[in-house]
C-alpha positions in Angstrom: 229.1 90.7 193.4 229.3 90.6 189.6 228.0 93.8 187.9 226.4 91.6 185.2 223.2 89.9 186.2 220.9 87.6 184.3 217.8 86.4 186.0 218.5 82.7 186.7 216.3 79.8 185.8 215.3 77.1 188.2 218.9 75.7 188.2 220.8 78.9 187.8 223.2 80.0 186.7 223.5 81.9 190.0 225.5 85.1 190.3 228.7 85.0 192.3 228.3 87.0 195.6 231.2 88.7 197.3 231.7 88.3 201.0 229.7 91.4 201.9 226.7 90.4 199.9 226.7 86.9 201.4 226.8 88.4 204.9 224.0 90.9 204.3 221.7 88.2 202.8 222.6 85.8 205.5 221.7 88.3 208.2 218.4 89.2 206.5 217.5 85.5 206.4 218.6 84.9 210.0 216.9 87.9 211.6 213.6 87.3 209.7 213.5 83.8 211.3 215.0 84.4 214.8 213.8 88.0 215.6 210.7 88.4 213.4 209.4 91.3 215.5 212.4 93.4 214.5 212.2 92.5 210.8 212.5 94.1 208.2 215.8 95.5 209.5 217.0 99.1 209.8 220.4 99.9 208.4 221.8 100.1 211.9 220.4 96.7 212.8 221.9 95.2 209.6 225.3 96.6 210.4 225.1 95.2 213.9 224.0 91.8 212.5 226.8 91.7 209.9 229.5 92.4 212.6 228.0 90.0 215.1 230.7 87.8 216.7 228.5 84.7 217.1 227.3 82.5 214.2 229.6 84.2 211.7 232.7 83.1 209.8 234.7 85.1 209.1 234.2 87.9 211.7 233.7 91.1 209.8 233.9 94.8 210.6 231.5 96.5 208.1 230.4 100.1 208.4 227.2 101.8 207.2 228.8 102.7 203.9 229.8 99.1 203.2 226.3 97.8 203.9 224.6 100.6 202.0 226.6 100.0 198.9 225.9 96.2 199.2 222.2 96.8 199.6 222.2 99.1 196.6 223.7 96.4 194.4 221.4 93.7 195.8 218.4 96.0 195.2 219.4 96.5 191.6 219.3 92.7 191.1 215.8 92.5 192.8 217.2 90.4 195.7 216.3 92.9 198.5 213.8 95.7 198.7 213.5 98.9 200.8 210.3 99.3 202.9 209.1 101.8 205.4 208.0 100.9 208.9 207.9 102.7 212.2 208.9 106.0 210.4 212.2 104.5 209.3 213.7 102.9 206.2 214.0 99.1 206.5 215.2 96.3 204.3 213.9 92.8 203.6 215.0 90.0 201.3 213.1 88.6 198.3 214.8 85.2 198.3 211.7 83.1 198.6 210.7 84.5 195.2 214.1 84.8 193.6 215.4 81.4 194.6 212.1 79.6 194.6 212.8 77.9 198.0 210.7 77.0 201.0 211.5 78.0 204.6 213.6 74.9 205.4 215.7 75.3 202.3 216.2 79.0 203.0 217.4 78.2 206.5 220.1 75.9 205.0 221.2 78.6 202.6 221.2 81.2 205.3 223.6 79.3 207.5 225.9 78.6 204.5 225.9 82.3 203.7 226.7 83.2 207.3 229.5 80.6 207.9 230.6 79.2 204.5 231.7 75.6 204.0 230.8 73.2 206.8 229.9 69.6 207.4 226.4 68.2 207.2 226.3 67.6 210.9 227.4 71.2 211.7 224.9 72.6 209.2 222.1 70.6 210.8 222.9 71.9 214.3 223.2 75.5 213.2 220.2 75.6 210.9 218.1 74.2 213.7 218.0 77.6 215.4 216.1 78.9 212.3 214.0 75.9 211.4 213.7 72.4 212.9 215.6 69.5 211.4 214.8 66.5 213.5 217.6 64.3 212.1 220.4 64.3 209.5 218.3 62.4 207.0 215.7 65.2 206.9 218.5 67.7 206.3 219.9 65.6 203.4 216.4 65.3 201.9 216.2 69.1 201.8 219.7 69.5 200.5 219.3 67.2 197.5 216.9 69.5 195.5 219.2 72.5 196.3 222.2 70.5 194.9 220.2 69.7 191.8 219.5 73.4 191.3 223.1 74.4 192.0 222.1 76.4 195.1 224.3 74.1 197.2 227.5 72.3 196.2 229.3 69.4 197.9 233.0 70.1 198.3 233.7 66.4 199.0 232.0 63.2 197.9 228.4 63.2 199.3 228.9 59.7 200.8 232.0 60.6 202.7 231.7 60.8 206.5 231.6 64.4 207.5 230.9 65.5 203.9 231.5 69.2 203.4 229.2 71.5 201.5 228.8 75.2 200.7 226.4 77.5 198.9 226.4 77.9 195.2 227.4 81.6 195.0 231.1 81.3 194.8 233.0 82.3 191.6 234.7 79.3 189.8 238.2 80.1 191.1 237.1 80.3 194.7 235.0 77.1 194.4 238.1 75.2 193.0 240.2 76.4 196.0 237.5 75.3 198.4 237.2 71.8 196.9 240.9 71.4 196.8 241.2 72.3 200.5 238.3 70.1 201.5 239.7 67.1 199.6 243.0 67.4 201.4 241.5 67.6 204.8 241.0 64.4 206.8 237.4 63.1 207.0 235.8 64.5 210.2 234.3 62.4 212.9 230.6 61.6 212.8 228.4 64.6 213.5 227.0 65.2 217.0 223.7 63.5 217.6 222.1 66.4 219.3 221.8 70.2 218.9 223.4 72.3 221.6 221.3 75.1 223.0 222.1 78.6 221.7 224.9 80.3 223.5 224.3 83.4 225.5 226.2 85.6 223.1 223.9 84.5 220.3 220.9 85.8 222.1 222.8 89.0 222.9 223.5 89.6 219.2 219.8 89.1 218.4 218.7 91.4 221.2 221.2 94.1 220.1 219.6 94.1 216.6 216.1 94.4 218.1 217.3 97.3 220.4 218.8 99.1 217.4 215.5 98.8 215.5 213.5 100.2 218.5 216.0 103.1 218.9 215.4 104.1 215.3 211.6 103.9 215.8 212.0 106.0 219.0 214.1 108.6 217.2 211.6 109.0 214.4 208.7 109.3 216.9 210.7 111.9 218.9 211.3 114.0 215.8 207.6 113.8 214.8 206.6 114.8 218.4 208.8 117.8 218.2 207.3 118.9 214.9 203.8 118.5 216.4 204.8 120.6 219.4 206.0 123.4 217.1 202.7 123.3 215.2 200.7 123.5 218.4 202.8 126.5 219.6 202.2 128.3 216.3 198.5 127.7 216.5 198.4 129.0 220.1 200.2 132.2 219.0 197.7 132.7 216.2 194.8 132.1 218.5 196.1 134.6 221.0 196.5 137.3 218.3 193.0 136.6 217.0 191.6 136.9 220.5 193.3 140.3 220.9 192.0 141.5 217.6 188.5 140.4 218.6 188.7 142.1 221.9 189.8 145.3 220.2 187.0 145.1 217.7 184.4 144.5 220.4 185.7 147.5 222.3 185.5 149.7 219.2 181.9 148.6 218.5 181.0 149.2 222.1 182.4 152.7 221.8 
């Protein structure tokens, strides 16, 4: 992501995001919608989500350092914020405010950040797992204002069958390469008329993220319990010593 950042207006310009920043933001959007009970996300849950094998293109292998560095940059640009919940640090996005979008528009952007360029038909089917898009025309109606604001870009003519589109956070050189590649590819067949149910491995990835969050909460509670046990043991020792002193004093007074 560019080190220079100017808060964009309604239509941008939007900063170019590198692949790690796109993945982190895409995961935050996705998990907020698909596993809200585990959101905001712990660092471990974010790493797991970034490296998830389903609903991702390309597959990535990020470690905690990669994600921490990316979060630090995004936080500097007021795109994400650190919060505390369940005795652990967690992260949430600020994209509704920063990009001034609604929940359907954010679902579209989330899928584009997670998978990059794709056809309208593919995008509709994939975004449906976050927010409902009953048909392709509804999707297009939500895409148009995003295109006007440069948050989404068409890589091929909009009226072409299987029109390809992507998010608006590419740098100019990358965007030129994507448009050139899309223009040389044959027009795809008409998009599927229905949405396939989520695959089993998609649910597994979501459950793994939730489990990681619960493990972090449990570790924090265990640590706090151990601290309380030490405090109780100290108080017990103090009480025992006080009782001995009191007994000795009573004995002395009785004598």
